[in-house]
C-alpha positions in Angstrom: 0.0 0.0 0.0 2.9 2.3 0.6 4.1 2.2 -3.0 0.7 3.3 -4.2 0.6 6.3 -1.9 4.2 7.0 -2.9 3.2 7.0 -6.6 0.1 9.1 -6.0 1.8 11.7 -3.9 4.8 11.8 -6.3 2.4 12.4 -9.2 0.7 15.2 -7.4 4.0 16.8 -6.4 5.3 16.5 -10.0 2.1 17.9 -11.4 2.2 21.0 -9.0 5.9 21.5 -9.9 5.2 21.3 -13.6 2.5 23.9 -13.2 4.8 26.2 -11.3 7.6 25.8 -13.9 5.1 26.0 -16.8 6.0 22.7 -18.3 2.6 21.0 -17.7 1.7 20.9 -21.3 4.9 19.0 -22.2 4.6 16.1 -19.8 2.1 13.5 -19.0 1.1 11.7 -15.9 4.1 9.2 -16.0 6.6 12.0 -16.3 4.8 13.9 -13.5 5.2 10.8 -11.2 8.9 10.5 -12.2 9.6 14.2 -11.6 7.8 14.0 -8.2 9.7 11.0 -7.0 13.1 12.0 -8.3 12.5 15.5 -7.1 11.6 14.2 -3.6 15.0 12.4 -3.6 16.7 15.5 -4.6 14.9 17.7 -2.1 15.5 15.2 0.7 19.2 15.1 -0.2 19.6 18.9 -0.4 17.4 19.3 2.7 19.5 16.9 4.6 22.7 18.7 3.6 21.3 22.1 4.6 19.7 20.8 7.9 16.1 21.0 6.8 13.4 18.3 7.1 13.4 15.1 5.1 11.2 14.3 2.1 8.3 12.0 1.5 10.7 9.2 0.3 12.1 8.8 3.8 8.7 8.3 5.3 8.1 11.8 6.5 4.6 12.4 5.4 4.2 15.9 6.8 3.7 19.4 5.4 7.5 20.0 5.7 8.2 16.7 3.9 5.8 17.6 1.1 7.2 21.1 0.7 10.8 19.7 0.6 9.7 17.3 -2.0 8.0 20.0 -4.0 11.1 22.2 -3.9 13.3 19.3 -5.1 10.9 18.7 -8.0 11.0 22.4 -8.9 14.8 22.3 -8.8 14.8 19.2 -11.0 12.6 20.8 -13.6 14.7 24.0 -13.6 17.8 21.9 -14.2 16.1 20.0 -17.1 14.9 23.3 -18.6 18.4 24.7 -18.3 19.9 21.9 -20.3 17.0 21.8 -22.8 16.5 25.5 -23.5 19.6 27.2 -22.1 17.6 29.0 -19.4 15.9 27.9 -16.2 12.8 30.0 -17.0 
């Protein structure tokens, strides 16, 4: 049951990040899930280095964990846009 929640929350986080970064029209639900999960890993890693809370991937299903995961997904989309278009947008 945990993997299903992980996929659903990852998809929602990826979708919100794609709306914020204005890439929603370019990606589908599968890419939203991937962006959400990989972004959560990135956010958890960066948050751990900077002393912030953990992400949803470490079992921290709280508001701070969701925000950390969302910030990681936004950073991931900014990096992808930087390599794709030459600007982070």
